[in-house]
CHARMM internal coordinates of N, CA and C (Angstrom, degrees):
IC EDIT
DIST 1 N 1 CA 1.4465
DIST 1 CA 1 C 1.5287
ANGL 1 N 1 CA 1 C 108.22
DIST 1 C 2 N 1.3156
ANGL 1 CA 1 C 2 N 115.47
DIHE 1 N 1 CA 1 C 2 N 139.62
DIST 2 N 2 CA 1.4629
ANGL 1 C 2 N 2 CA 120.29
DIHE 1 CA 1 C 2 N 2 CA 177.82
DIST 2 CA 2 C 1.5228
ANGL 2 N 2 CA 2 C 109.22
DIHE 1 C 2 N 2 CA 2 C -124.66
DIST 2 C 3 N 1.3293
ANGL 2 CA 2 C 3 N 114.97
DIHE 2 N 2 CA 2 C 3 N 152.11
DIST 3 N 3 CA 1.4634
ANGL 2 C 3 N 3 CA 121.44
DIHE 2 CA 2 C 3 N 3 CA 178.31
DIST 3 CA 3 C 1.5197
ANGL 3 N 3 CA 3 C 108.88
DIHE 2 C 3 N 3 CA 3 C -99.30
DIST 3 C 4 N 1.3302
ANGL 3 CA 3 C 4 N 115.29
DIHE 3 N 3 CA 3 C 4 N 132.21
DIST 4 N 4 CA 1.4615
ANGL 3 C 4 N 4 CA 121.93
DIHE 3 CA 3 C 4 N 4 CA 174.23
DIST 4 CA 4 C 1.5216
ANGL 4 N 4 CA 4 C 107.43
DIHE 3 C 4 N 4 CA 4 C -136.38
DIST 4 C 5 N 1.3210
ANGL 4 CA 4 C 5 N 116.32
DIHE 4 N 4 CA 4 C 5 N 168.79
DIST 5 N 5 CA 1.4603
ANGL 4 C 5 N 5 CA 120.85
DIHE 4 CA 4 C 5 N 5 CA 178.88
DIST 5 CA 5 C 1.5172
ANGL 5 N 5 CA 5 C 109.62
DIHE 4 C 5 N 5 CA 5 C -123.07
DIST 5 C 6 N 1.3279
ANGL 5 CA 5 C 6 N 114.71
DIHE 5 N 5 CA 5 C 6 N 132.45
DIST 6 N 6 CA 1.4621
ANGL 5 C 6 N 6 CA 119.80
DIHE 5 CA 5 C 6 N 6 CA 174.10
DIST 6 CA 6 C 1.5202
ANGL 6 N 6 CA 6 C 109.02
DIHE 5 C 6 N 6 CA 6 C -69.76
DIST 6 C 7 N 1.3143
ANGL 6 CA 6 C 7 N 117.33
DIHE 6 N 6 CA 6 C 7 N 169.75
DIST 7 N 7 CA 1.4597
ANGL 6 C 7 N 7 CA 121.28
DIHE 6 CA 6 C 7 N 7 CA -179.55
DIST 7 CA 7 C 1.5222
ANGL 7 N 7 CA 7 C 112.20
DIHE 6 C 7 N 7 CA 7 C -61.88
DIST 7 C 8 N 1.3459
ANGL 7 CA 7 C 8 N 117.42
DIHE 7 N 7 CA 7 C 8 N -27.28
DIST 8 N 8 CA 1.4642
ANGL 7 C 8 N 8 CA 120.55
DIHE 7 CA 7 C 8 N 8 CA 179.07
DIST 8 CA 8 C 1.5327
ANGL 8 N 8 CA 8 C 112.41
DIHE 7 C 8 N 8 CA 8 C -82.56
DIST 8 C 9 N 1.3455
ANGL 8 CA 8 C 9 N 117.22
DIHE 8 N 8 CA 8 C 9 N 3.16
DIST 9 N 9 CA 1.4537
ANGL 8 C 9 N 9 CA 121.72
DIHE 8 CA 8 C 9 N 9 CA 176.98
DIST 9 CA 9 C 1.5164
ANGL 9 N 9 CA 9 C 115.07
DIHE 8 C 9 N 9 CA 9 C 92.93
DIST 9 C 10 N 1.3252
ANGL 9 CA 9 C 10 N 118.20
DIHE 9 N 9 CA 9 C 10 N -10.84
DIST 10 N 10 CA 1.4617
ANGL 9 C 10 N 10 CA 120.26
DIHE 9 CA 9 C 10 N 10 CA -179.22
DIST 10 CA 10 C 1.5230
ANGL 10 N 10 CA 10 C 110.54
DIHE 9 C 10 N 10 CA 10 C -72.36
DIST 10 C 11 N 1.3444
ANGL 10 CA 10 C 11 N 114.33
DIHE 10 N 10 CA 10 C 11 N 137.51
DIST 11 N 11 CA 1.4576
ANGL 10 C 11 N 11 CA 120.30
DIHE 10 CA 10 C 11 N 11 CA -179.81
DIST 11 CA 11 C 1.5252
ANGL 11 N 11 CA 11 C 110.46
DIHE 10 C 11 N 11 CA 11 C -77.82
DIST 11 C 12 N 1.3125
ANGL 11 CA 11 C 12 N 114.80
DIHE 11 N 11 CA 11 C 12 N 144.04
DIST 12 N 12 CA 1.4564
ANGL 11 C 12 N 12 CA 122.06
DIHE 11 CA 11 C 12 N 12 CA 179.61
DIST 12 CA 12 C 1.5229
ANGL 12 N 12 CA 12 C 107.04
DIHE 11 C 12 N 12 CA 12 C -134.97
DIST 12 C 13 N 1.3175
ANGL 12 CA 12 C 13 N 116.71
DIHE 12 N 12 CA 12 C 13 N 135.26
DIST 13 N 13 CA 1.4630
ANGL 12 C 13 N 13 CA 120.83
DIHE 12 CA 12 C 13 N 13 CA 176.81
DIST 13 CA 13 C 1.5228
ANGL 13 N 13 CA 13 C 107.17
DIHE 12 C 13 N 13 CA 13 C -109.18
DIST 13 C 14 N 1.3275
ANGL 13 CA 13 C 14 N 115.32
DIHE 13 N 13 CA 13 C 14 N 123.88
DIST 14 N 14 CA 1.4643
ANGL 13 C 14 N 14 CA 121.30
DIHE 13 CA 13 C 14 N 14 CA -174.13
DIST 14 CA 14 C 1.5258
ANGL 14 N 14 CA 14 C 109.48
DIHE 13 C 14 N 14 CA 14 C -116.63
DIST 14 C 15 N 1.3152
ANGL 14 CA 14 C 15 N 115.73
DIHE 14 N 14 CA 14 C 15 N 138.72
DIST 15 N 15 CA 1.4579
ANGL 14 C 15 N 15 CA 121.57
DIHE 14 CA 14 C 15 N 15 CA 172.93
DIST 15 CA 15 C 1.5266
ANGL 15 N 15 CA 15 C 107.21
DIHE 14 C 15 N 15 CA 15 C -74.31
DIST 15 C 16 N 1.3258
ANGL 15 CA 15 C 16 N 116.82
DIHE 15 N 15 CA 15 C 16 N 109.78
DIST 16 N 16 CA 1.4635
ANGL 15 C 16 N 16 CA 119.44
DIHE 15 CA 15 C 16 N 16 CA -174.08
DIST 16 CA 16 C 1.5276
ANGL 16 N 16 CA 16 C 112.66
DIHE 15 C 16 N 16 CA 16 C -68.95
DIST 16 C 17 N 1.3244
ANGL 16 CA 16 C 17 N 118.14
DIHE 16 N 16 CA 16 C 17 N -15.39
DIST 17 N 17 CA 1.4615
ANGL 16 C 17 N 17 CA 120.07
DIHE 16 CA 16 C 17 N 17 CA 175.19
DIST 17 CA 17 C 1.5270
ANGL 17 N 17 CA 17 C 111.52
DIHE 16 C 17 N 17 CA 17 C -73.46
DIST 17 C 18 N 1.3216
ANGL 17 CA 17 C 18 N 116.84
DIHE 17 N 17 CA 17 C 18 N -14.00
DIST 18 N 18 CA 1.4664
ANGL 17 C 18 N 18 CA 121.44
DIHE 17 CA 17 C 18 N 18 CA -179.53
DIST 18 CA 18 C 1.5288
ANGL 18 N 18 CA 18 C 112.86
DIHE 17 C 18 N 18 CA 18 C -96.60
DIST 18 C 19 N 1.3378
ANGL 18 CA 18 C 19 N 117.85
DIHE 18 N 18 CA 18 C 19 N -2.15
DIST 19 N 19 CA 1.4618
ANGL 18 C 19 N 19 CA 120.68
DIHE 18 CA 18 C 19 N 19 CA -178.57
DIST 19 CA 19 C 1.5230
ANGL 19 N 19 CA 19 C 109.43
DIHE 18 C 19 N 19 CA 19 C -74.85
DIST 19 C 20 N 1.3338
ANGL 19 CA 19 C 20 N 115.23
DIHE 19 N 19 CA 19 C 20 N 126.45
DIST 20 N 20 CA 1.4633
ANGL 19 C 20 N 20 CA 120.73
DIHE 19 CA 19 C 20 N 20 CA 175.61
DIST 20 CA 20 C 1.5256
ANGL 20 N 20 CA 20 C 110.28
DIHE 19 C 20 N 20 CA 20 C -95.74
DIST 20 C 21 N 1.3513
ANGL 20 CA 20 C 21 N 116.52
DIHE 20 N 20 CA 20 C 21 N -49.20
DIST 21 N 21 CA 1.4622
ANGL 20 C 21 N 21 CA 120.15
DIHE 20 CA 20 C 21 N 21 CA 179.63
DIST 21 CA 21 C 1.5233
ANGL 21 N 21 CA 21 C 110.13
DIHE 20 C 21 N 21 CA 21 C -142.16
DIST 21 C 22 N 1.3371
ANGL 21 CA 21 C 22 N 114.34
DIHE 21 N 21 CA 21 C 22 N 156.20
DIST 22 N 22 CA 1.4625
ANGL 21 C 22 N 22 CA 122.69
DIHE 21 CA 21 C 22 N 22 CA 171.51
DIST 22 CA 22 C 1.5177
ANGL 22 N 22 CA 22 C 105.73
DIHE 21 C 22 N 22 CA 22 C -130.73
DIST 22 C 23 N 1.3350
ANGL 22 CA 22 C 23 N 116.61
DIHE 22 N 22 CA 22 C 23 N 121.52
DIST 23 N 23 CA 1.4597
ANGL 22 C 23 N 23 CA 121.07
DIHE 22 CA 22 C 23 N 23 CA -176.43
DIST 23 CA 23 C 1.5200
ANGL 23 N 23 CA 23 C 110.87
DIHE 22 C 23 N 23 CA 23 C -123.89
DIST 23 C 24 N 1.3283
ANGL 23 CA 23 C 24 N 116.03
DIHE 23 N 23 CA 23 C 24 N 145.95
DIST 24 N 24 CA 1.4634
ANGL 23 C 24 N 24 CA 122.08
DIHE 23 CA 23 C 24 N 24 CA 171.37
DIST 24 CA 24 C 1.5217
ANGL 24 N 24 CA 24 C 106.97
DIHE 23 C 24 N 24 CA 24 C -104.50
DIST 24 C 25 N 1.3492
ANGL 24 CA 24 C 25 N 117.28
DIHE 24 N 24 CA 24 C 25 N 116.10
DIST 25 N 25 CA 1.4733
ANGL 24 C 25 N 25 CA 119.71
DIHE 24 CA 24 C 25 N 25 CA -169.92
DIST 25 CA 25 C 1.5276
ANGL 25 N 25 CA 25 C 117.48
DIHE 24 C 25 N 25 CA 25 C -129.48
DIST 25 C 26 N 1.2514
ANGL 25 CA 25 C 26 N 133.84
DIHE 25 N 25 CA 25 C 26 N 19.51
DIST 26 N 26 CA 1.4553
ANGL 25 C 26 N 26 CA 130.41
DIHE 25 CA 25 C 26 N 26 CA 1.49
DIST 26 CA 26 C 1.5194
ANGL 26 N 26 CA 26 C 113.95
DIHE 25 C 26 N 26 CA 26 C -80.31
DIST 26 C 27 N 1.3479
ANGL 26 CA 26 C 27 N 119.16
DIHE 26 N 26 CA 26 C 27 N -19.40
DIST 27 N 27 CA 1.4671
ANGL 26 C 27 N 27 CA 118.47
DIHE 26 CA 26 C 27 N 27 CA 172.56
DIST 27 CA 27 C 1.5248
ANGL 27 N 27 CA 27 C 108.08
DIHE 26 C 27 N 27 CA 27 C -68.25
DIST 27 C 28 N 1.3152
ANGL 27 CA 27 C 28 N 116.29
DIHE 27 N 27 CA 27 C 28 N 154.57
DIST 28 N 28 CA 1.4591
ANGL 27 C 28 N 28 CA 120.10
DIHE 27 CA 27 C 28 N 28 CA -179.68
DIST 28 CA 28 C 1.5226
ANGL 28 N 28 CA 28 C 109.16
DIHE 27 C 28 N 28 CA 28 C -86.43
DIST 28 C 29 N 1.3304
ANGL 28 CA 28 C 29 N 115.79
DIHE 28 N 28 CA 28 C 29 N 126.82
DIST 29 N 29 CA 1.4583
ANGL 28 C 29 N 29 CA 122.49
DIHE 28 CA 28 C 29 N 29 CA -179.90
DIST 29 CA 29 C 1.5247
ANGL 29 N 29 CA 29 C 108.44
DIHE 28 C 29 N 29 CA 29 C -116.63
DIST 29 C 30 N 1.3362
ANGL 29 CA 29 C 30 N 115.09
DIHE 29 N 29 CA 29 C 30 N 122.44
DIST 30 N 30 CA 1.4635
ANGL 29 C 30 N 30 CA 121.19
DIHE 29 CA 29 C 30 N 30 CA 175.40
DIST 30 CA 30 C 1.5219
ANGL 30 N 30 CA 30 C 106.89
DIHE 29 C 30 N 30 CA 30 C -100.60
DIST 30 C 31 N 1.3289
ANGL 30 CA 30 C 31 N 116.50
DIHE 30 N 30 CA 30 C 31 N 124.72
DIST 31 N 31 CA 1.4595
ANGL 30 C 31 N 31 CA 121.39
DIHE 30 CA 30 C 31 N 31 CA 176.59
DIST 31 CA 31 C 1.5202
ANGL 31 N 31 CA 31 C 107.93
DIHE 30 C 31 N 31 CA 31 C -110.88
DIST 31 C 32 N 1.3300
ANGL 31 CA 31 C 32 N 115.59
DIHE 31 N 31 CA 31 C 32 N 127.89
DIST 32 N 32 CA 1.4596
ANGL 31 C 32 N 32 CA 120.93
DIHE 31 CA 31 C 32 N 32 CA 178.56
DIST 32 CA 32 C 1.5243
ANGL 32 N 32 CA 32 C 109.93
DIHE 31 C 32 N 32 CA 32 C -91.44
DIST 32 C 33 N 1.3219
ANGL 32 CA 32 C 33 N 116.47
DIHE 32 N 32 CA 32 C 33 N 165.37
DIST 33 N 33 CA 1.4601
ANGL 32 C 33 N 33 CA 120.71
DIHE 32 CA 32 C 33 N 33 CA -178.29
DIST 33 CA 33 C 1.5261
ANGL 33 N 33 CA 33 C 112.49
DIHE 32 C 33 N 33 CA 33 C -64.63
DIST 33 C 34 N 1.3352
ANGL 33 CA 33 C 34 N 117.81
DIHE 33 N 33 CA 33 C 34 N -19.89
DIST 34 N 34 CA 1.4621
ANGL 33 C 34 N 34 CA 120.85
DIHE 33 CA 33 C 34 N 34 CA 178.14
DIST 34 CA 34 C 1.5274
ANGL 34 N 34 CA 34 C 112.14
DIHE 33 C 34 N 34 CA 34 C -87.32
DIST 34 C 35 N 1.3512
ANGL 34 CA 34 C 35 N 116.83
DIHE 34 N 34 CA 34 C 35 N 1.99
DIST 35 N 35 CA 1.4538
ANGL 34 C 35 N 35 CA 121.13
DIHE 34 CA 34 C 35 N 35 CA 177.64
DIST 35 CA 35 C 1.5150
ANGL 35 N 35 CA 35 C 115.21
DIHE 34 C 35 N 35 CA 35 C 94.73
DIST 35 C 36 N 1.3227
ANGL 35 CA 35 C 36 N 118.40
DIHE 35 N 35 CA 35 C 36 N -10.84
DIST 36 N 36 CA 1.4654
ANGL 35 C 36 N 36 CA 120.76
DIHE 35 CA 35 C 36 N 36 CA 178.26
DIST 36 CA 36 C 1.5202
ANGL 36 N 36 CA 36 C 109.50
DIHE 35 C 36 N 36 CA 36 C -67.44
DIST 36 C 37 N 1.3310
ANGL 36 CA 36 C 37 N 115.52
DIHE 36 N 36 CA 36 C 37 N 140.35
DIST 37 N 37 CA 1.4612
ANGL 36 C 37 N 37 CA 121.60
DIHE 36 CA 36 C 37 N 37 CA -179.61
DIST 37 CA 37 C 1.5195
ANGL 37 N 37 CA 37 C 109.31
DIHE 36 C 37 N 37 CA 37 C -120.85
DIST 37 C 38 N 1.3264
ANGL 37 CA 37 C 38 N 115.48
DIHE 37 N 37 CA 37 C 38 N 140.87
DIST 38 N 38 CA 1.4536
ANGL 37 C 38 N 38 CA 121.84
DIHE 37 CA 37 C 38 N 38 CA 178.79
DIST 38 CA 38 C 1.5207
ANGL 38 N 38 CA 38 C 108.70
DIHE 37 C 38 N 38 CA 38 C -130.98
DIST 38 C 39 N 1.3340
ANGL 38 CA 38 C 39 N 116.28
DIHE 38 N 38 CA 38 C 39 N 128.07
DIST 39 N 39 CA 1.4581
ANGL 38 C 39 N 39 CA 121.92
DIHE 38 CA 38 C 39 N 39 CA 175.63
DIST 39 CA 39 C 1.5229
ANGL 39 N 39 CA 39 C 106.65
DIHE 38 C 39 N 39 CA 39 C -95.90
DIST 39 C 40 N 1.3292
ANGL 39 CA 39 C 40 N 116.05
DIHE 39 N 39 CA 39 C 40 N 124.56
DIST 40 N 40 CA 1.4618
ANGL 39 C 40 N 40 CA 120.80
DIHE 39 CA 39 C 40 N 40 CA -173.83
DIST 40 CA 40 C 1.5253
ANGL 40 N 40 CA 40 C 110.75
DIHE 39 C 40 N 40 CA 40 C -129.34
DIST 40 C 41 N 1.3414
ANGL 40 CA 40 C 41 N 115.80
DIHE 40 N 40 CA 40 C 41 N 163.80
DIST 41 N 41 CA 1.4642
ANGL 40 C 41 N 41 CA 120.50
DIHE 40 CA 40 C 41 N 41 CA -177.95
DIST 41 CA 41 C 1.5282
ANGL 41 N 41 CA 41 C 112.79
DIHE 40 C 41 N 41 CA 41 C -83.44
DIST 41 C 42 N 1.3190
ANGL 41 CA 41 C 42 N 118.30
DIHE 41 N 41 CA 41 C 42 N -25.47
DIST 42 N 42 CA 1.4621
ANGL 41 C 42 N 42 CA 120.60
DIHE 41 CA 41 C 42 N 42 CA -179.82
DIST 42 CA 42 C 1.5287
ANGL 42 N 42 CA 42 C 109.48
DIHE 41 C 42 N 42 CA 42 C -67.22
DIST 42 C 43 N 1.3369
ANGL 42 CA 42 C 43 N 115.10
DIHE 42 N 42 CA 42 C 43 N 148.41
DIST 43 N 43 CA 1.4614
ANGL 42 C 43 N 43 CA 117.44
DIHE 42 CA 42 C 43 N 43 CA 177.46
DIST 43 CA 43 C 1.5327
ANGL 43 N 43 CA 43 C 110.15
DIHE 42 C 43 N 43 CA 43 C -86.88
DIST 43 C 44 N 1.3134
ANGL 43 CA 43 C 44 N 115.58
DIHE 43 N 43 CA 43 C 44 N 171.08
DIST 44 N 44 CA 1.4618
ANGL 43 C 44 N 44 CA 121.64
DIHE 43 CA 43 C 44 N 44 CA -175.26
DIST 44 CA 44 C 1.5274
ANGL 44 N 44 CA 44 C 111.06
DIHE 43 C 44 N 44 CA 44 C -56.60
DIST 44 C 45 N 1.3194
ANGL 44 CA 44 C 45 N 116.89
DIHE 44 N 44 CA 44 C 45 N -42.93
DIST 45 N 45 CA 1.4621
ANGL 44 C 45 N 45 CA 120.49
DIHE 44 CA 44 C 45 N 45 CA -177.87
DIST 45 CA 45 C 1.5285
ANGL 45 N 45 CA 45 C 111.98
DIHE 44 C 45 N 45 CA 45 C -65.12
DIST 45 C 46 N 1.3312
ANGL 45 CA 45 C 46 N 117.33
DIHE 45 N 45 CA 45 C 46 N -38.97
DIST 46 N 46 CA 1.4717
ANGL 45 C 46 N 46 CA 120.63
DIHE 45 CA 45 C 46 N 46 CA 177.91
DIST 46 CA 46 C 1.5233
ANGL 46 N 46 CA 46 C 110.70
DIHE 45 C 46 N 46 CA 46 C -63.03
DIST 46 C 47 N 1.3226
ANGL 46 CA 46 C 47 N 116.33
DIHE 46 N 46 CA 46 C 47 N -42.63
DIST 47 N 47 CA 1.4632
ANGL 46 C 47 N 47 CA 120.33
DIHE 46 CA 46 C 47 N 47 CA -179.72
DIST 47 CA 47 C 1.5214
ANGL 47 N 47 CA 47 C 109.84
DIHE 46 C 47 N 47 CA 47 C -66.27
DIST 47 C 48 N 1.3268
ANGL 47 CA 47 C 48 N 116.54
DIHE 47 N 47 CA 47 C 48 N -44.93
DIST 48 N 48 CA 1.4642
ANGL 47 C 48 N 48 CA 120.61
DIHE 47 CA 47 C 48 N 48 CA 177.72
DIST 48 CA 48 C 1.5258
ANGL 48 N 48 CA 48 C 110.24
DIHE 47 C 48 N 48 CA 48 C -57.65
DIST 48 C 49 N 1.3261
ANGL 48 CA 48 C 49 N 117.19
DIHE 48 N 48 CA 48 C 49 N -45.84
DIST 49 N 49 CA 1.4617
ANGL 48 C 49 N 49 CA 121.15
DIHE 48 CA 48 C 49 N 49 CA 179.59
DIST 49 CA 49 C 1.5274
ANGL 49 N 49 CA 49 C 111.64
DIHE 48 C 49 N 49 CA 49 C -63.19
DIST 49 C 50 N 1.3277
ANGL 49 CA 49 C 50 N 117.62
DIHE 49 N 49 CA 49 C 50 N -37.66
DIST 50 N 50 CA 1.4701
ANGL 49 C 50 N 50 CA 121.58
DIHE 49 CA 49 C 50 N 50 CA 177.91
DIST 50 CA 50 C 1.5204
ANGL 50 N 50 CA 50 C 110.90
DIHE 49 C 50 N 50 CA 50 C -65.07
DIST 50 C 51 N 1.3275
ANGL 50 CA 50 C 51 N 116.77
DIHE 50 N 50 CA 50 C 51 N -41.10
DIST 51 N 51 CA 1.4702
ANGL 50 C 51 N 51 CA 120.85
DIHE 50 CA 50 C 51 N 51 CA 178.75
DIST 51 CA 51 C 1.5266
ANGL 51 N 51 CA 51 C 109.78
DIHE 50 C 51 N 51 CA 51 C -64.57
DIST 51 C 52 N 1.3239
ANGL 51 CA 51 C 52 N 116.94
DIHE 51 N 51 CA 51 C 52 N -45.53
DIST 52 N 52 CA 1.4653
ANGL 51 C 52 N 52 CA 120.73
DIHE 51 CA 51 C 52 N 52 CA 179.80
DIST 52 CA 52 C 1.5278
ANGL 52 N 52 CA 52 C 110.32
DIHE 51 C 52 N 52 CA 52 C -61.56
DIST 52 C 53 N 1.3244
ANGL 52 CA 52 C 53 N 117.69
DIHE 52 N 52 CA 52 C 53 N -45.02
DIST 53 N 53 CA 1.4680
ANGL 52 C 53 N 53 CA 121.26
DIHE 52 CA 52 C 53 N 53 CA 179.80
DIST 53 CA 53 C 1.5242
ANGL 53 N 53 CA 53 C 111.02
DIHE 52 C 53 N 53 CA 53 C -62.61
DIST 53 C 54 N 1.3318
ANGL 53 CA 53 C 54 N 116.90
DIHE 53 N 53 CA 53 C 54 N -41.86
DIST 54 N 54 CA 1.4647
ANGL 53 C 54 N 54 CA 120.68
DIHE 53 CA 53 C 54 N 54 CA 179.44
DIST 54 CA 54 C 1.5263
ANGL 54 N 54 CA 54 C 110.66
DIHE 53 C 54 N 54 CA 54 C -63.13
DIST 54 C 55 N 1.3297
ANGL 54 CA 54 C 55 N 116.42
DIHE 54 N 54 CA 54 C 55 N -48.03
DIST 55 N 55 CA 1.4718
ANGL 54 C 55 N 55 CA 120.17
DIHE 54 CA 54 C 55 N 55 CA -178.43
DIST 55 CA 55 C 1.5310
ANGL 55 N 55 CA 55 C 110.47
DIHE 54 C 55 N 55 CA 55 C -64.72
DIST 55 C 56 N 1.3191
ANGL 55 CA 55 C 56 N 117.02
DIHE 55 N 55 CA 55 C 56 N -41.09
DIST 56 N 56 CA 1.4645
ANGL 55 C 56 N 56 CA 120.81
DIHE 55 CA 55 C 56 N 56 CA 179.15
DIST 56 CA 56 C 1.5315
ANGL 56 N 56 CA 56 C 109.95
DIHE 55 C 56 N 56 CA 56 C -60.77
DIST 56 C 57 N 1.3273
ANGL 56 CA 56 C 57 N 116.56
DIHE 56 N 56 CA 56 C 57 N -45.65
DIST 57 N 57 CA 1.4660
ANGL 56 C 57 N 57 CA 120.98
DIHE 56 CA 56 C 57 N 57 CA 179.15
DIST 57 CA 57 C 1.5237
ANGL 57 N 57 CA 57 C 110.66
DIHE 56 C 57 N 57 CA 57 C -63.59
DIST 57 C 58 N 1.3122
ANGL 57 CA 57 C 58 N 116.74
DIHE 57 N 57 CA 57 C 58 N -43.59
DIST 58 N 58 CA 1.4614
ANGL 57 C 58 N 58 CA 121.91
DIHE 57 CA 57 C 58 N 58 CA -179.07
DIST 58 CA 58 C 1.5246
ANGL 58 N 58 CA 58 C 111.01
DIHE 57 C 58 N 58 CA 58 C -60.35
DIST 58 C 59 N 1.3197
ANGL 58 CA 58 C 59 N 117.40
DIHE 58 N 58 CA 58 C 59 N -49.04
DIST 59 N 59 CA 1.4596
ANGL 58 C 59 N 59 CA 121.13
DIHE 58 CA 58 C 59 N 59 CA -177.07
DIST 59 CA 59 C 1.5218
ANGL 59 N 59 CA 59 C 112.10
DIHE 58 C 59 N 59 CA 59 C -72.97
DIST 59 C 60 N 1.3198
ANGL 59 CA 59 C 60 N 117.89
DIHE 59 N 59 CA 59 C 60 N -34.29
DIST 60 N 60 CA 1.4610
ANGL 59 C 60 N 60 CA 121.05
DIHE 59 CA 59 C 60 N 60 CA 178.99
DIST 60 CA 60 C 1.5238
ANGL 60 N 60 CA 60 C 110.77
DIHE 59 C 60 N 60 CA 60 C -68.91
DIST 60 C 61 N 1.3242
ANGL 60 CA 60 C 61 N 117.22
DIHE 60 N 60 CA 60 C 61 N -44.82
DIST 61 N 61 CA 1.4683
ANGL 60 C 61 N 61 CA 120.55
DIHE 60 CA 60 C 61 N 61 CA 179.46
DIST 61 CA 61 C 1.5129
ANGL 61 N 61 CA 61 C 110.93
DIHE 60 C 61 N 61 CA 61 C -66.38
DIST 61 C 62 N 1.3156
ANGL 61 CA 61 C 62 N 117.51
DIHE 61 N 61 CA 61 C 62 N -35.83
DIST 62 N 62 CA 1.4613
ANGL 61 C 62 N 62 CA 121.37
DIHE 61 CA 61 C 62 N 62 CA 179.56
DIST 62 CA 62 C 1.5141
ANGL 62 N 62 CA 62 C 112.16
DIHE 61 C 62 N 62 CA 62 C -64.01
DIST 62 C 63 N 1.3199
ANGL 62 CA 62 C 63 N 117.34
DIHE 62 N 62 CA 62 C 63 N -35.25
DIST 63 N 63 CA 1.4630
ANGL 62 C 63 N 63 CA 121.08
DIHE 62 CA 62 C 63 N 63 CA -178.62
DIST 63 CA 63 C 1.5189
ANGL 63 N 63 CA 63 C 111.94
DIHE 62 C 63 N 63 CA 63 C -72.93
DIST 63 C 64 N 1.3244
ANGL 63 CA 63 C 64 N 118.57
DIHE 63 N 63 CA 63 C 64 N -29.44
DIST 64 N 64 CA 1.4624
ANGL 63 C 64 N 64 CA 120.59
DIHE 63 CA 63 C 64 N 64 CA -178.34
DIST 64 CA 64 C 1.5238
ANGL 64 N 64 CA 64 C 112.09
DIHE 63 C 64 N 64 CA 64 C -77.30
DIST 64 C 65 N 1.3288
ANGL 64 CA 64 C 65 N 117.36
DIHE 64 N 64 CA 64 C 65 N -17.19
DIST 65 N 65 CA 1.4611
ANGL 64 C 65 N 65 CA 120.78
DIHE 64 CA 64 C 65 N 65 CA -179.44
DIST 65 CA 65 C 1.5190
ANGL 65 N 65 CA 65 C 112.62
DIHE 64 C 65 N 65 CA 65 C -81.76
DIST 65 C 66 N 1.3131
ANGL 65 CA 65 C 66 N 118.22
DIHE 65 N 65 CA 65 C 66 N -10.49
DIST 66 N 66 CA 1.4766
ANGL 65 C 66 N 66 CA 121.28
DIHE 65 CA 65 C 66 N 66 CA -175.55
DIST 66 CA 66 C 1.5049
ANGL 66 N 66 CA 66 C 110.48
DIHE 65 C 66 N 66 CA 66 C -80.87
END
COOR INIT
IC SEED 1 N 1 CA 1 C
IC BUILD
């Protein structure tokens, strides 16, 4: 899950496994696999970095529990 902010400033937590596309139009639009779209203030690179950090943390923590 990643945290993003809508244009009105409200925080939104998105399941990054459900992200289909991230577009800069110039606002950043996240489209989920179910077709829902969210316009957020973070840029594409910030979202990509958040997804990578989340996945890295998830997989690293999972390996230490074994």
